[in-house]
N, C-alpha and C positions, 0 to 999 in steps of 0.2 A: 314419631317422625312427622314433621308438619308435610302435608301434600302440597302439590302445586298444580293450579289449574289456570284455564283461560290463556293457555302460552301457544303459538303456532307451532308446528313440528320444527321449524329453523330454530327457534328460540331455545326449545327443548333440547334441539340437539348441542346447540354450542354451551349449553348448561352443564351438559352431561360431559361434553368435552373438557371444559374447564375442570370438573370434577377428577378426570382422569389424568389432565395433565399436572395436577397438584399431589399425585402419586395413589389416588385413592382405587381400592379394590371394588369395581361395581357388578353384582349379579341383576339378570334381568329382571326377576321376580321384584328384587328391591326396587329398581326402576320404576318397573310397572306400577307399584303401589305409591312410590314417590309422587310420579306424574299423573295417574289415575287414567292410565291408557294400556290395551293389550301389549302382551309379551310380544305379539307379533309385531307391532308399532315401535317397541324398543329394537326389536331385532334388524327393522329398518332404519333406525336411528343409528345403531351401531355400524352398518354396512355404510350409512352417510359418510360416518365419522372415519372408517377405514379408508376411505376414497380420498378425504381430506389429506389423511397422513400419507397416504401411498405418493400423492405429488410432493410429498417432501422425503419420499424413501424412507419411511418408517412405517411402523406397524404396531397392532394391538397384541397383546398375548392373553392367554386365557389358562386358568387352574380352576382346582376345585372352588375356590372362594369366588371366582368371577372372572370379569375383564378387567385388564390392567395396561398401563403404558410404562414402558422400561426405558424409554429415551432419555438422554441428558437433558438439562436445563435451557442449553442451546437450541436443542432440537424443537424443545417445548416453545420458545419464544420465536422460534421460524415460524411453526404452525400458527401461533397467534398472529403473527404479523401479517402472514399471509392472508388470514382472514379479515383483519382489520383494514388493511389495504383495499381488498375487494369490496367489504361493505361500506367503507367509506365513501368511495365512488358514486355509491347510489344517492339519488335526490331524496330528500323529505325526511320525516322522522324515522328512525331504524332503531327498534327496540332490539334487534340482534345485537348492534352494537353497544347498548346501554349493559346488557349482560355479559358482554365480553370485557368490557374495559370501563375504568372510570373515567367518563367522558369529561367530567369538570378538571380532571389533573392532565387529561390529554391538552384540552385548550389553553390550560394555563401553561404548559410546557411550550405548546405551540407560541403563545403571545411574547413568551419570554427570550425564545429563540429567534423568533420574526424581530424584536425589537434589538436584540445584539447583533444581529447581522445589519441592520437598518443603521446603528451605531458605528458599526466597523465599516461600513459603505460597501457592503459583500454582498454581490446578486448571486443567488442559487436556483436552478432551474426549479420549478414546482413539482415536478416528480420527485427529484433528489430531495427537496425540502421536506416532503411527506413522508418519504422513506426515512430520514433523519428523526421527525419526529414520533413517527409509530416505534421506530427501533428503541428509542429513549425511553418513550412512555411505557413501554410493555417490560422493559428492564426495571425500572422504578416501582412500577406496580408490584412486581413479582419479588423485588426486593423487600418492599413492605411486608409480603407475606412470609418473607423468610427463604424466598427460592433464589439462591445466586449462582452466577456463573464462575465456574472454576475451572483452570487451567486451559486459559482461552489462548495464549501466546504460545506458538511451538516454534520461534527463531524463522517465520516464513518471509524474510527481507526479499528474496528473489521473487517471490509470487507477487509483491505488491509493491515494486519496484519504482513503477511510475505512477504510484498514488501516496508513496508512504511519505513523500516529501510533504504532503498537506495536512499530515497528523497534527501540526501545533493549531490550526484552524478549529479542527474537531476540538482537541483538548481546551482551548479557549472558551468552545460554547459550552462543555460540561462544567467547568469551572464557574460559568455562568450562573449555571443551575444551582451548583454547590452554594455560592455566595448567596443567593435567594432563597436559601433553605429547603430546596426541593428534596435533595438527597445527597449523601456522601458517599460518592463512588468508590469502591474498591480498586486496586491495582489491577486486578483480572477483570472487572467490569469495564475501566478505561480502555484497557487493551482491546477486549472484546468489541467493544463499541467503535472503536477506531479501525479496527480490521473490518467489521461489517458494512460501516460507511463508505470507507475508502475502496472495500471490495467490489462496491455496487456501483462503482464509477462516478465517486464524488467529483463534482465541477461546480467551480465558483468563478465569479468575476469580479474586479474592482474596476469603477471608470478610471480611464487614464488622467483625467484631471484631478483625481483626489490624491494621487502620489505626487508628492514634492518633488521639484527638480534636483535638489539636493540628493534625494534617493536615486534618482535615475543617472545621475553623475556617479555616484558611489558604485552602481551596479555596472556600470561600463568599465570603469576602473577596473573591478574586481574581475569582470570577465577576460579584459586585455591582460591582465597580470597572470591568472591562470592558463590562459591561451599560452602565453608566453613560456610559462614554466613547465608544462607538460606537453609543450609542442603538438598542441591540438586546437585548430582555428574554430573558436565557437562564435565568431562574430557574427555569422549568418542566421544562428539558430534563434530565431524568433521565440519559440517554445521555451528554451532557457531563460531568454531574456526576460519575457512576461512571467514566469514564474517566479524568478529572482525578484523582480520588482514588488511582486506581492508579497513573497516571503519576507523579504528584507524590511520592507515597508511595517509590514506586521510585527516582526522581530524587534524593530526599535520602539514601537509602541509599546512592546512588552516591557523591554528592558527600562524605558523611560518611567513605566507606571511601577516597575519594582515587581513583574511577574517571571518566574521562570517554567519553562516547560520541560519536562522531565522527558528524555528521550529513551523509551524502553529498549530501542535497539542499538544503543550508543557502542556497546562491546562489541557487537556482530560487525558493525560499521567500521569500527577501528581495525578489526580482525580482518574483513573481508577487502577494505580498500584503504589500507594503513597509508601507503605511499600518496593517494589522492587526498584522503584526509590531513596530512601534515602539510601538504601544501597550501591547502584551503585554510588550515589553521593558522598558519603563518601570516598568508595576505588578508585574511578576513582579521586577524588581530591587529595589524599594523593600519588597516583602514579605521578599525575600532576606534584606537588613539587617536586619531585626528579627529574623530566625533566624541571623543570623551567618555566613551560607553564600554564596559566590559562585556563582553561575550563568552558565555559559557560553553564547554564542549557539547553540551547537547546540541546546543544551537548550530556549533560547527558541523555537528553529524548530521542536521537538516539540511544543510547547504551543500555539503558533500554528497547527498542522495541527489539533489538537482544535477550537479556535474556528473554523476556516474550515469544518470538516466540520459543525459545529452551525449556521453560517450557512447552509451548502448544504441542510442539512433544511430550514431555514427556508422558504428562497426554492423549495424543490422541493414544497412542500405545495399542488401543484395539483391540481383536481378534472376528471378524466376521466370524463364520462358515456358509458354503454354502452345504447342505446336497441333495444328489441327490441318486436314486435308487442304483445306482452300483459306483459312483464316476467317471465315464467316460462318453464319449458320449455328449451330450447336455450340460453337466456340463462346458465344454469350453466355450461356446457361452454364456451360462447365466452368468457364473463368470464374463467374459469380459465387459457385460451388466451393471453389478452391480459396477464394478471398475469405469465405466463411471459416475456412479451418487453419489459414497460415495467418501469421501476425501482420497487423496493417503495415507494419514498417517497412515489409518485404514488398518489392515492385515486381508485379507479375503484369506481365509482357505477352500478346497474343501475335503468333506468327505464322506465317503459312508454310506447310512442309518445304516448297518449292523455293521458299527464300531462305531457308537455313544456311545454305552455301556463302551467301553474301551477307549475312547478319553478323555483328558484331558481337563476339561472345566475351568480351572483356568484362570480367565481375559478374558473370552468369554462374551461379551456384547448383542450379537444379534446372532440368528440363522435364517437363510434363508433357508427354505425348498420345495422340490416339492413333498414331500411325507408326510403320518400323521406320527406325531411322539408322543411318550409318553409324558406327561408333565414333563417338567423339572423345578425344584425349582430355582425360582429368576432369570431365564433367559427367556427373551421375545421370542417369535417364532412367524415369519411371513411366512403363506404359500402362495406360487405362484404357477401359472401354468407352465407346461414345456417349454411353448414358451414366457413366460414373457412378459405379456400385460403392456401397459402404466398405466393401473390401479393397476398392482401389483408393479411398480416402485415407484408410488405416496405412496402405502402403506409402501416399503421399506422405503421410504424417511422420511414419518411423525414418524413411529416407531425410526428410527434412531436419529431424531429432539427429540423426545420424552426422549430418554435415554441421550441425551447429556445436555437437559434442567434439568434434574432429578440430573444429576451429578454435575451442576453448583450450583443449589439450595442446595445440599448436602453439597458442600465446603462452599457455603455462610453462612449456618446454623451454621457450625462448627466454624466460625471465627466471630459471631457476638456478642457472649456473653464475654466482657472484663473479667467479674470477674472470668472467670475460668481460664484465664491466669495468673491474679494478685498473685495467690497463689504460682506461680512459681517464681516472682520475688523477689529479697532481699528487706527488709522492707526500704533499705537505699536509694531506687532507684524511689521509687512510693511514691509521696504525694499529698494529697488532699486539702492542706489548700493553695495551691496558687491561687490567683485572676486574674492575666492578665499577659501579656507576659512580660513586664519589671519587674515584681516581680519574676517571673520564673527565668529569666536569670540573675538577682542579685542575686538570691538564690544558683542557681548553680555556679555560680562565687565565692560564699563564701565559697563552700564546697571545692575548691581546696587550695593547700598549696602553694601560691604564694611565689617566692624568695624576692620580694618586692612590697611595694605598688604602685609603679609607673608603674611597668610591669602591674599588674592588672587593673590600671586604664586605662592604652593604649588599653591592650586588650578589654576592657569593652567598650570604645569607639569605637573600630574597628568591634565589634558586632553589636552595633546598627547601625552605618554606614552601613554594611551590610545589616540588616532589611530596611534602609530606600529605599536603591538601589533596592532591590527586596526582598520580604519576602520568607523566609525560609519555611513559612508553607505551607505543602504539601497536605491538606484537609484529610479527616476523623481521625484529632486528632493527625496527625503526624506533627512533626516541626525539623528542625536539625538547629538551630540557630550556628553562628560561627563566628570568628574574623579573623584577619591576623594571618598566622602560624608564621610569624617572631617574635611574642611574645611568 
């Protein structure tokens, strides 16, 4: 075995860590001989590596053959990214980086991604961009070495609801690297990269003057139509408006360029948000027909997430009161602590104990207090200490979760019984005697006053052809069969 000398302690430790992350069993004596250092130096190296792994809640294992790492490939890449981002922030030549990663690959990926973002007029904050480049570079380098991420996606749609609609932007960046022959990503790797990037709070901006006025008009029409159809006013939701402007602008560019983004959560979106998906599918396809473009179900799924996120923002505008003896002093400290553990969408108000009787308690979902309060009807109260302990924070979180679960159950209970809704339907639009899909489609076609038999026959054929390509059944009893609009 060829020995390695003239290395700093840190360089040697990174090389040892790299070997461990590739699955090697390493003994102290073997490492001592390889690097021409004492066993005590190797012991210090292993201790250093254990501390790095501990920062990611990982550990080394030991047996008769030596020291080894048993974490997953995802674990290994997390560790490498932590070191890469830490070391790359240091100025000057850094031999540690040279031992950690292929810097030539890193810079080429950085140039390719930066050029693509500039081409698409997308601006990403520097910290986000560094994270994206580091994550992708490590995955590609490990992929070259035969180390691949597996089983990265576990239907975590709820966890990333407010980020997942940005998936197409990430997909476009990865596709750019594939076209430039950097690497061919597996489905698991695309899912993993998307979740890592989005989960880290991926933010991007497009200058307003880049988006054509026609797109702005289309978005305005879509928001108005969806608002009317589901009876929720989105007109003042600037977040939804801006997100749709960016998404639909990018979507149309993709469609015009013949690019398709596969939505890996489409099945879950259809299942969990079937009614909303159906409404958006109908309106989006009508608008697309005016623009002479065809929109895939995958794209409809992404737009659905934008509107679902907007609905969640509306539903989560709860008021949480924090009550203290006089409304000042420790209140600033405690309210800051509360904002760290509660969602940003919740409104936390500070009120003094003496003002509680005169406070409007409408829409108040929870009261947190450092003093005893009289019993308040239907509003849960959590009492905490003035110095808010960890136990206090657990109690607050648990009570908040209980309220959220109760609200969701209440909403589901209101929507379970179809019979209550049927009395509001016109007798001509609900029929119980239909036995299957083909019969129901033919029945509906018979209700329309066709100009001639040939038109009806052609449209009927196009409906069934559409069903053969991909079913329009959305789950939960919803289906939106349709044919070619030219008929």
